[in-house]
C-alpha positions in Angstrom: 140.6 25.8 22.8 141.0 27.6 26.1 144.0 29.9 26.8 145.0 27.5 29.7 144.9 24.4 27.5 146.7 26.2 24.7 149.5 27.3 27.0 149.9 23.8 28.4 150.1 22.3 24.9 152.7 24.8 24.0 154.7 24.0 27.1 154.4 20.3 26.3 155.9 20.9 22.9 158.8 22.8 24.5 159.5 19.9 26.8 159.5 17.5 23.9 161.9 19.7 22.0 164.2 19.7 25.1 164.7 16.0 24.8 166.7 16.7 21.6 168.6 19.8 22.9 171.7 20.0 25.0 170.9 21.7 28.3 173.1 24.6 29.5 175.4 26.9 27.7 177.9 27.8 30.3 181.2 26.2 31.3 183.4 28.2 28.8 186.0 30.3 30.5 187.1 33.7 29.2 190.7 34.9 28.9 190.2 36.5 32.4 189.3 33.1 33.9 185.6 34.0 34.3 182.9 31.5 33.6 180.3 32.5 31.0 176.7 32.4 32.2 173.6 33.5 30.2 170.8 34.8 32.3 167.3 35.4 30.7 165.2 37.8 32.6 161.4 38.0 32.2 161.5 41.8 31.8 163.9 44.7 32.3 162.4 46.5 35.3 163.6 48.8 38.1 161.7 46.4 40.3 164.7 44.1 40.0 167.2 46.7 41.3 169.3 44.3 43.4 170.3 42.3 40.3 171.3 45.4 38.4 173.3 46.6 41.4 175.2 43.3 41.3 175.9 43.8 37.6 177.0 47.5 37.8 179.1 47.0 41.0 180.9 44.1 39.4 179.8 41.5 42.0 179.3 38.8 39.3 182.8 39.4 38.1 184.1 39.3 41.6 182.5 35.8 42.0 184.2 34.6 38.7 181.2 35.0 36.4 181.1 36.7 33.0 177.3 37.4 32.8 175.3 37.9 29.7 171.9 39.3 30.4 169.0 38.7 27.9 165.5 40.0 28.3 162.8 37.4 27.4 159.8 39.7 27.4 157.5 37.2 29.1 157.8 34.2 31.4 156.8 31.7 28.7 159.8 32.9 26.6 162.2 32.9 29.5 161.2 29.4 30.5 161.6 28.2 26.9 165.1 29.7 26.9 166.0 27.7 30.0 164.4 24.5 28.8 166.1 24.5 25.5 169.5 25.5 26.8 169.6 29.0 25.3 170.0 30.3 28.9 171.7 28.8 31.9 169.5 30.6 34.4 166.0 32.1 34.2 164.6 34.9 36.2 160.8 34.9 36.2 157.7 34.2 38.3 158.2 30.8 39.9 154.7 29.7 38.7 156.4 28.8 35.4 158.4 26.1 37.2 155.2 24.7 38.6 153.6 24.6 35.2 156.6 22.8 33.8 156.6 20.3 36.6 152.9 19.5 36.2 153.5 18.8 32.5 156.0 16.1 33.4 159.7 16.3 32.8 162.8 14.3 33.7 164.7 17.6 34.1 162.6 19.9 36.3 163.3 23.6 36.6 164.2 24.4 40.2 164.0 27.8 42.0 167.1 28.5 44.0 166.9 32.3 44.9 163.9 34.6 45.5 164.6 38.2 44.6 161.3 40.0 45.3 158.8 39.5 48.1 156.0 41.8 46.9 154.1 42.3 43.7 155.8 45.1 41.6 152.7 46.4 39.8 150.3 49.3 40.5 146.7 50.1 39.7 146.5 53.2 37.5 143.3 55.2 37.1 142.3 57.5 34.2 141.3 60.2 36.7 142.9 61.1 40.1 141.2 59.4 43.0 142.0 60.7 46.5 140.4 57.9 48.6 140.5 54.9 46.3 138.6 51.7 47.4 138.6 48.5 45.4 134.8 48.4 45.0 135.2 51.4 42.7 136.3 48.8 40.0 132.8 47.3 39.9 131.5 47.5 36.3 134.7 49.1 35.0 137.1 47.9 32.3 140.6 47.2 33.6 143.6 46.3 31.4 145.1 43.2 33.0 147.8 40.6 32.4 148.2 37.2 30.8 146.1 34.4 32.2 148.2 32.2 34.5 150.9 34.9 34.9 151.8 36.4 38.3 150.6 40.0 37.6 147.1 38.8 36.7 146.9 36.1 39.4 148.0 38.6 42.1 145.5 41.1 40.8 142.7 38.5 41.1 144.0 37.6 44.5 143.7 41.2 45.7 140.2 41.6 44.2 139.0 38.5 46.1 140.6 39.8 49.3 138.3 42.9 48.9 135.2 40.8 48.2 135.3 41.2 44.4 134.6 38.5 41.8 137.2 39.0 39.0 134.9 37.3 36.5 131.6 39.0 37.2 132.2 42.3 39.0 134.4 44.0 36.4 135.7 43.5 32.9 139.4 42.5 32.8 140.8 42.9 29.3 143.6 40.3 28.9 144.0 40.6 25.1 146.8 43.1 25.1 150.5 42.0 24.9 152.8 42.3 27.8 154.3 45.8 27.9 151.7 47.3 25.6 149.0 48.0 28.1 150.3 51.5 29.0 150.2 52.6 25.4 146.7 51.2 24.9 145.6 53.0 28.1 147.1 56.3 26.8 145.2 55.6 23.6 141.9 55.6 25.5 141.3 51.9 26.2 140.1 51.0 29.7 139.3 53.1 32.8 142.0 51.4 34.8 145.2 49.5 34.0 147.6 47.4 36.0 151.2 48.5 35.3 154.8 47.8 36.2 157.3 50.6 36.4 158.4 52.6 34.6 155.1 52.5 32.8 153.0 53.5 35.8 155.0 56.6 36.6 155.3 57.3 32.8 151.5 57.5 32.6 151.5 59.9 35.5 154.2 62.1 34.0 152.2 62.4 30.8 149.0 63.1 32.6 147.4 60.0 31.1 146.9 58.2 34.4 147.2 58.3 38.2 148.6 55.6 40.5 145.8 54.9 43.0 146.9 51.6 44.6 150.0 49.3 45.0 149.3 45.6 44.4 152.5 44.9 46.4 151.1 46.5 49.5 147.6 45.0 49.0 148.7 41.4 48.4 151.3 41.3 51.3 154.4 39.2 51.0 154.2 37.2 47.8 157.2 35.3 46.2 156.8 37.3 43.0 160.1 36.5 41.1 162.8 34.0 41.5 165.9 32.6 39.8 165.8 29.1 38.5 167.7 26.5 36.4 167.2 23.0 35.2 168.1 20.2 37.6 170.8 18.9 35.3 172.5 22.4 35.1 172.4 22.8 38.9 173.9 19.3 39.4 176.6 19.8 36.8 177.5 23.4 37.9 176.9 23.8 41.7 179.9 26.1 42.0 178.5 28.4 39.3 175.1 28.6 41.0 176.8 29.4 44.3 178.9 32.1 42.8 175.8 33.5 41.1 173.8 33.6 44.3 176.7 35.1 46.2 176.8 38.0 43.8 173.0 38.5 44.0 173.2 38.5 47.8 175.8 41.3 47.6 173.4 43.3 45.4 170.6 42.6 47.9 172.8 43.7 50.8 173.5 47.0 48.9 169.9 47.9 48.4 169.0 47.1 52.0 171.8 49.4 53.3 171.7 52.4 50.9 169.2 55.1 50.1 166.9 55.1 47.0 169.0 57.9 45.6 172.2 55.9 45.9 170.5 52.8 44.4 169.2 54.8 41.5 172.6 56.3 40.8 174.2 52.8 40.6 171.5 51.2 38.3 171.2 54.3 36.1 173.3 52.8 33.2 170.7 50.0 33.0 168.0 52.5 32.4 169.5 55.2 30.2 166.1 56.2 28.8 164.8 57.1 32.3 165.9 60.4 33.8 167.5 60.6 37.2 164.5 62.1 39.1 162.0 59.5 37.6 164.4 56.7 38.3 164.8 57.8 42.0 161.0 58.1 42.4 160.5 54.6 41.1 163.2 53.1 43.3 161.8 54.9 46.3 158.4 53.5 45.6 159.7 49.9 45.6 162.0 50.6 48.5 159.2 52.0 50.7 157.0 49.0 50.2 159.8 46.7 51.2 159.9 44.9 47.8 163.3 43.2 48.5 163.9 40.7 51.3 167.0 40.5 53.5 168.2 37.2 51.9 167.4 35.1 48.8 166.0 32.0 50.6 162.7 30.9 49.0 160.9 29.8 52.1 158.3 27.0 52.2 155.5 29.2 53.5 156.1 31.5 50.5 156.0 28.7 48.0 152.8 27.3 49.6 151.2 30.8 49.4 152.1 30.9 45.7 150.4 27.5 45.2 147.3 28.7 46.9 147.2 31.7 44.6 147.5 29.4 41.6 144.8 27.1 42.9 142.4 30.1 43.5 143.1 31.2 39.9 142.2 27.7 38.6 145.8 27.1 37.3 146.7 24.3 39.8 144.7 21.4 41.0 146.6 20.3 44.1 149.7 21.2 46.1 153.1 20.1 44.8 156.2 19.1 46.9 158.2 22.1 47.9 161.4 20.1 47.9 161.0 19.1 44.2 160.8 22.7 43.0 162.9 24.8 45.5 166.5 24.4 46.5 167.6 26.7 49.4 171.1 25.5 49.9 172.8 28.1 47.8 170.9 31.1 49.2 171.4 29.9 52.8 175.1 29.6 52.2 175.3 33.1 50.6 173.3 34.6 53.5 175.8 33.3 56.0 178.8 35.0 54.4 
């Protein structure tokens, strides 16, 4: 059984389970009059700084939301939480909503706010390379990501842009669990690895690796991560979605009007294990490559680019209707405030 078929079967089982589950777990007010909302994030990463600014600055509370943040550790797990009602809102690569839609469901998961506009991972080499070129990967072993996930698909997209065949020109090891590739690389596996922060900088600080390229810079503007919810939840709780997006827009406004040092200071409680200088270095890296847009509107051209990336990766057979999987109403209203 192929990985792609296995993933689709698993998703089908989740969709079947959802027919027996109640969708959505918000709607309960706290003593302070706030509405409880559970958000499941795909990973806890400095890459998502605007969201953590909104949490730490109290923007969600200002908008009447008592937010519970849960880390899913993988888009498949985050999507399952949304579909089964364990989470009200999911934060992940929007390719997951496409996979769910293709499987067929009466309650599609719709993207309503795009947080990042570039890939957030980096290519790390075992040795320092002053003038890296992508053809240096020919014949090498690279620790990659899960098949069908944004990190892996963007990596393949970049390789193809540089005339490389991901299947024949190099060996991409996709057998290692999400979040474990940096440890495997430190242990001697692979000559290159594709890493998110803080793992990329962590490898540099230990002398185990060296960042030689940014996939965010190489791939251009790509709708890497977005917030989504089931159609039923959005229809039943439009005021909650609007308040949620308003808070996010405030966080986005903050990162786009403050220095990396100021941003790092605000989000520091979210990353207690990361020292101040390292945190600032990572924030600056994402800041300098313009990882965060001016607003949260998930534009049609961005969605179509995502679909093209999926089609090139063999994960999607044909284009899907933008209007069925993206709702820009809430983000447009938040941007106008």
